[in-house]
C-alpha positions in Angstrom: 0.3 0.0 -0.2 1.1 3.5 -0.9 2.2 5.5 2.1 -0.1 8.9 3.3 1.4 12.0 2.5 2.4 14.0 5.6 0.2 17.2 5.0 3.3 19.1 6.6 5.4 18.5 3.3 2.8 20.0 0.9 4.5 23.3 1.4 5.1 25.6 -1.6 8.5 26.4 -2.9 10.6 28.8 -1.2 11.0 32.4 -2.9 14.5 31.7 -4.5 12.7 29.4 -6.8 11.2 32.4 -8.2 14.1 33.7 -8.9 15.3 30.3 -10.8 12.6 30.6 -13.4 13.4 32.0 -16.6 10.9 35.1 -17.2 7.7 33.6 -19.1 7.2 35.2 -23.0 4.0 37.4 -22.5 1.4 36.1 -24.5 -0.9 38.2 -26.7 -3.1 36.0 -27.5 -6.0 34.6 -25.3 -3.8 32.5 -21.9 -3.5 29.2 -22.7 -4.8 26.5 -20.0 -1.7 23.8 -18.3 -0.8 22.8 -21.9 2.8 23.4 -22.7 1.5 22.6 -26.4 -0.3 25.6 -26.4 1.8 27.7 -24.4 4.3 27.2 -27.0 2.3 27.9 -30.0 0.8 31.0 -28.9 4.5 32.1 -27.1 5.5 32.5 -30.9 3.1 35.5 -31.6 5.1 36.8 -28.9 8.8 36.3 -30.8 7.4 36.7 -34.5 3.9 38.9 -34.3 1.6 37.1 -36.9 3.7 34.1 -37.1 1.2 32.1 -35.4 -1.5 33.6 -37.8 0.6 32.7 -41.0 1.2 28.7 -39.8 -2.8 28.7 -39.5 -3.2 30.3 -42.9 -0.9 27.6 -44.4 -2.7 25.4 -43.3 -6.3 26.5 -44.0 -7.3 26.7 -40.5 -8.9 29.6 -38.6 -8.0 28.9 -34.4 -5.3 26.9 -32.7 -8.3 24.6 -31.7 -9.1 24.1 -34.9 -5.6 22.6 -35.2 -5.9 21.1 -32.3 -8.6 19.3 -33.0 -6.6 18.0 -35.8 -3.8 17.1 -34.0 -6.1 15.1 -31.6 -7.5 12.7 -35.2 -10.7 15.3 -35.5 -12.2 16.5 -38.3 -11.4 20.3 -38.7 -14.2 22.2 -39.4 -12.6 24.5 -42.1 -10.7 23.2 -45.8 -7.9 21.7 -44.2 -5.9 19.4 -46.6 -3.6 19.6 -49.4 -4.0 18.5 -53.1 -0.8 16.8 -53.7 2.6 16.0 -52.0 4.3 19.4 -53.5 1.6 21.7 -52.4 1.9 20.1 -48.6 5.8 20.0 -48.7 5.7 24.0 -50.1 3.5 24.9 -47.6 5.4 24.1 -45.0 8.3 25.5 -46.2 6.0 28.6 -46.0 5.7 28.6 -42.5 9.5 29.1 -41.8 9.5 31.8 -44.7 10.4 35.3 -42.6 13.4 36.9 -41.8 15.7 35.7 -39.1 17.2 38.8 -38.1 14.1 41.7 -38.2 11.5 39.4 -38.1 9.5 40.6 -40.9 6.7 37.9 -42.8 6.0 37.9 -46.4 3.3 40.1 -45.9 5.6 43.0 -44.1 7.6 43.7 -47.0 8.0 45.9 -49.5 8.0 45.6 -53.3 11.1 45.6 -54.0 12.2 42.8 -50.9 12.0 39.6 -51.2 12.7 36.8 -48.5 15.5 34.0 -49.7 16.9 31.3 -47.5 20.9 31.1 -46.4 22.1 28.7 -49.5 24.2 27.1 -46.8 22.1 26.0 -44.6 19.0 26.2 -46.7 16.9 27.1 -43.5 16.7 30.4 -42.6 15.2 33.7 -44.3 16.4 37.0 -44.9 14.4 40.2 -46.2 18.2 41.3 -47.5 21.7 41.5 -47.3 21.8 43.7 -44.4 20.0 41.0 -42.4 21.8 38.7 -43.5 24.6 40.6 -42.4 24.0 41.5 -39.3 22.8 38.2 -38.4 25.8 36.4 -39.6 28.0 36.4 -36.0 25.0 33.9 -34.6 24.1 32.1 -37.6 27.7 31.4 -38.4 27.6 29.0 -35.2 25.0 27.0 -36.4 24.4 27.3 -40.2 26.1 23.2 -40.5 24.3 22.0 -37.9 20.4 24.3 -39.2 21.2 21.9 -43.0 20.8 18.8 -40.6 17.2 20.1 -39.4 16.1 21.1 -43.0 16.7 17.6 -44.3 15.7 15.8 -41.3 12.1 17.8 -41.6 11.5 16.6 -45.0 12.5 12.9 -44.2 10.4 12.6 -41.4 7.4 12.3 -43.6 8.5 8.9 -44.1 8.1 7.6 -40.7 4.6 9.4 -40.8 4.0 7.2 -44.1 5.3 4.4 -42.1 8.2 4.1 -45.0 10.4 4.0 -43.1 10.1 1.0 -40.4 12.6 0.8 -37.2 14.7 -2.2 -36.8 13.4 -4.4 -34.7 14.0 -7.8 -32.4 15.2 -9.5 -29.8 19.0 -7.6 -28.5 21.9 -9.8 -29.2 23.9 -8.6 -26.5 23.2 -8.7 -23.0 21.6 -5.7 -21.7 24.6 -4.3 -19.8 26.5 -4.1 -22.6 24.6 -1.5 -24.4 25.1 1.6 -22.6 24.3 4.7 -24.9 24.0 5.2 -29.0 27.6 3.7 -30.2 27.2 0.3 -28.8 23.3 0.5 -30.0 24.3 0.9 -33.1 27.2 -1.3 -33.3 24.5 -4.0 -31.6 22.7 -3.1 -34.7 24.8 -2.8 -37.3 23.4 -5.6 -39.9 19.9 -5.3 -39.7 20.1 -1.6 -39.9 22.3 -1.6 -43.1 19.9 -3.4 -44.9 17.1 -1.0 -43.6 18.4 1.8 -44.4 19.8 0.8 -47.9 16.3 -0.8 -48.8 14.6 2.9 -47.7 17.2 4.7 -50.0 16.2 3.3 -53.0 12.4 3.0 -52.3 9.6 4.5 -54.4 8.8 6.7 -51.1 12.1 7.7 -51.1 12.3 8.7 -54.6 8.7 10.6 -54.5 9.7 12.7 -51.5 12.3 14.4 -53.3 10.5 14.9 -56.6 7.9 16.5 -54.4 10.0 18.6 -52.6 12.4 20.3 -55.4 15.3 20.4 -54.1 18.0 18.2 -55.4 18.3 15.3 -53.8 21.2 14.8 -51.4 23.6 12.3 -51.3 23.5 8.9 -49.8 25.4 9.3 -47.0 23.8 12.6 -46.0 20.5 10.6 -46.5 21.5 7.3 -44.1 22.6 10.6 -41.9 19.4 11.5 -41.1 17.8 8.5 -41.0 20.0 7.2 -38.5 18.9 10.5 -36.5 15.3 10.1 -37.0 15.6 6.4 -35.2 17.3 7.7 -32.8 14.6 10.5 -32.0 12.0 7.8 -32.3 13.7 5.8 -29.7 14.9 7.6 -27.7 11.7 7.8 -25.1 11.6 4.0 -25.0 14.9 3.4 -24.2 15.0 6.3 -22.1 12.2 4.9 -19.9 15.0 1.6 -19.7 17.5 3.9 -18.5 15.2 5.2 -15.8 14.3 1.2 -14.4 17.4 0.6 -15.2 19.9 3.3 -12.5 16.7 3.4 -10.3 16.7 -0.8 -9.8 12.9 -1.1 -10.5 12.3 -5.0 -10.6 11.2 -5.8 -14.1 10.4 -9.5 -13.2 7.8 -8.6 -10.8 4.7 -11.1 -11.0 1.9 -9.2 -13.1 3.9 -6.3 -14.8 6.1 -2.9 -14.0 4.2 -0.1 -14.3 5.9 2.9 -15.6 3.3 6.2 -15.5 4.8 9.6 -18.1 3.2 12.4 -16.9 2.9 15.5 -18.8 2.2 13.5 -21.6 1.8 15.7 -24.9 1.1 14.9 -28.6 4.5 14.9 -28.8 4.7 11.0 -26.6 1.0 10.1 -28.3 -0.1 11.6 -31.8 0.6 8.3 -33.9 2.3 6.0 -31.2 1.8 2.5 -31.5 2.5 -0.3 -29.3 5.5 -1.4 -31.2 7.2 1.6 -31.2 8.1 0.8 -27.8 8.9 -2.5 -28.2 12.8 -1.7 -28.1 11.8 -1.2 -24.4 10.9 -4.4 -24.0 13.6 -6.0 -25.5 16.1 -4.2 -23.2 14.5 -6.5 -20.3 14.6 -10.2 -21.9 12.4 -12.2 -19.8 10.3 -9.3 -18.1 7.0 -10.1 -17.2 4.6 -7.5 -19.1 6.1 -3.4 -19.5 2.7 -1.3 -19.0 3.3 2.2 -20.3 0.4 4.7 -19.5 0.6 8.5 -20.5 -1.4 10.8 -18.8 -1.7 14.7 -19.8 -3.6 17.4 -20.7 -2.8 17.0 -24.0 -2.8 13.0 -24.7 -4.1 12.8 -28.6 -7.9 12.1 -28.5 -7.1 8.9 -30.6 -4.8 7.5 -28.7 -5.9 4.4 -26.7 -7.4 5.2 -23.4 -7.8 1.6 -21.5 -5.6 1.9 -18.3 -6.3 -1.1 -16.0 -4.5 -2.7 -13.6 -4.5 -6.5 -14.5 -1.6 -8.3 -15.0 0.0 -8.6 -17.8 1.0 -10.9 -20.6 5.2 -11.8 -19.8 7.3 -9.9 -22.5 4.8 -7.7 -23.5 4.9 -3.6 -23.7 1.1 -2.2 -23.3 0.7 1.5 -24.1 -2.4 3.7 -22.9 -2.9 7.5 -22.1 -5.4 9.6 -20.0 -6.4 13.1 -20.6 -5.6 14.8 -17.4 -3.8 16.4 -14.8 -2.0 13.7 -13.2 -2.7 14.9 -9.5 -6.4 14.4 -10.5 -5.5 11.1 -12.8 -3.6 9.4 -9.2 -7.3 10.1 -6.9 -9.7 9.0 -9.8 -7.7 5.7 -10.9 -4.5 4.9 -8.7 -5.9 5.2 -5.4 -9.0 3.7 -6.3 -7.0 0.5 -7.5 -8.7 1.2 -11.4 -4.4 1.5 -12.4 -1.7 -0.1 -11.4 0.9 1.9 -9.0 3.2 3.3 -11.2 7.0 1.5 -10.1 8.7 4.7 -11.7 7.3 8.0 -13.0 8.8 9.8 -16.1 8.4 13.1 -17.3 9.4 14.1 -21.1 10.3 18.0 -20.8 7.7 19.6 -18.3 9.2 22.7 -18.8 7.8 23.6 -15.2 11.4 25.8 -15.1 10.0 28.2 -17.8 6.8 29.4 -16.6 5.0 30.3 -13.5 1.4 28.8 -14.7 3.2 25.7 -15.5 4.8 25.9 -12.7 1.7 26.3 -10.5 0.1 23.4 -12.9 2.7 20.7 -12.2 3.3 21.8 -8.4 0.7 19.0 -6.8 2.2 16.5 -8.9 5.6 17.4 -8.1 4.5 17.1 -4.4 3.0 14.0 -5.0 5.5 12.1 -6.3 7.9 13.3 -3.7 5.4 12.7 -1.1 5.1 8.9 -2.3 8.1 8.3 -2.9 8.0 7.2 -6.3 11.2 6.3 -8.2 10.8 9.7 -10.6 13.1 10.2 -13.9 12.8 14.1 -15.6 14.5 15.2 -18.6 15.4 18.4 -20.2 16.3 20.4 -23.2 19.6 22.2 -22.3 22.6 22.5 -19.4 20.1 26.0 -18.4 17.3 23.9 -18.0 19.2 21.5 -16.4 20.3 23.7 -13.7 17.1 26.0 -13.4 15.2 22.5 -12.4 17.5 21.4 -9.9 17.5 24.6 -8.4 13.2 24.2 -8.5 13.2 20.3 -7.0 16.2 20.9 -4.7 14.1 24.1 -3.0 11.4 21.7 -3.1 13.3 19.4 -0.7 13.9 16.1 -3.1 15.8 13.6 -3.0 18.2 13.9 -6.0 19.5 11.2 -6.7 21.7 11.6 -10.4 21.5 13.7 -12.9 23.9 14.4 -16.3 24.1 13.5 -19.7 21.5 11.1 -21.2 23.0 8.3 -23.0 19.8 7.5 -25.3 19.4 11.4 -25.7 18.1 12.1 -29.5 20.5 13.4 -32.0 17.9 15.1 -34.4 18.7 18.8 -33.9 15.4 20.6 -33.2 15.3 24.1 -34.3 13.8 26.7 -32.3 11.2 28.0 -34.6 10.7 31.6 -34.0 14.6 31.9 -33.3 16.3 30.2 -36.0 19.6 30.8 -35.6 19.3 30.3 -32.2 21.4 27.1 -31.0 19.3 23.8 -32.0 18.7 21.4 -28.8 18.1 17.9 -28.4 15.4 16.2 -26.8 15.7 14.5 -23.6 19.5 15.6 -23.6 19.6 15.7 -19.9 18.3 13.4 -17.3 17.2 14.0 -13.3 16.1 11.5 -11.3 14.6 11.7 -7.4 13.2 9.5 -4.7 11.5 11.0 -2.0 12.2 13.8 0.0 15.5 14.5 2.5 12.9 15.0 5.3 11.8 11.0 4.5 15.4 10.4 4.0 16.8 11.6 7.2 13.7 10.1 8.9 14.9 6.7 7.7 18.4 7.0 8.7 17.3 8.0 12.3 15.3 4.3 12.5 17.7 2.8 11.3 20.8 3.9 14.0 17.5 3.4 16.4 17.0 -0.1 15.2 20.9 -0.9 15.2 21.2 0.5 19.1 18.3 -2.1 20.1 
């Protein structure tokens, strides 16, 4: 039975937490709820005025709510859709057409101005030579990396269509040997080479580059992109495995083990299937079942919603979701026994460091995880986020057990949409693990001393 939380420890963070939180971006559109998806979309308007409306226009949509409806698998009210792949890729590229230096959109240019992309990276636009020259000191540091972003953005379509199927199958190497991507790629080398060669020679690849209108890159460039996309797709399941392994979770438990992914959004649930997490199962040969439950206000509506507490079939990985806040899910589903108690809780990029609104929404969950002493793993994008998040968790009196660079981070660079010449980030680049609080740790140590004395 889970321990009852001690009310005295449900305290709000000290004032030093607020000083560590980055200044939030003021919103000019309607204020979003505790949704990191909505917050990110709405913040585009402040950084690049008019950009959010341009995106909606190119998608033939009238509002963010309609955009969210499509992401959730619903039917849009307006004339959403594209007549052909060429139109889709063109409109997708149009959403990136604004001056990286002065933030001018096509509608704000004079008759003599034309947005032209950087010829090196094909990923950043400028309204004229003066803006490009002014932006070069910042852009030169990331130009080569942004070239990778431009290729990956197009190649990702092969994952959406199912023309790039991730390699799968039992691990031929012992689990303890595979400590990161280097050893994982070595283990999968023969299988992966055959998969990549098949994709490169496929009709889907030929159609993709004919539709884009770019010269087709060299095979080595395309293979590099497919490998980066593969790490992006497998980063989340393998990071779950990292947490299970590092926190000593027993995956041989009768009835199976349960992982709750809190703050889950469309990034974790849109177009996601159970087979996408097969690699997590292969990481633990002989396991007695792994249940992964995605919980968050932005879980895609079409994602399976079943989350029973029944025993799992050994060797299987079961995915399900729940739309809502985690502390409500805990009270309604976990405490009532309708859903299995978690052996591990994971939050991918919770973002509570970046906004008081998000911190307020996350606080009940963070306190719950601390007081129930649930092994927890959090991932962040950068060292700056790592430092800010560690400070917040320290001020909440959590017992931090480990943090550092994630050996299974995504290797696919992510461009900062509204600030394209900013250093790209990588999903789940760093991790933080905590278990309970220092108060609980000190109490347990005191009890051990008493028992030892007796």
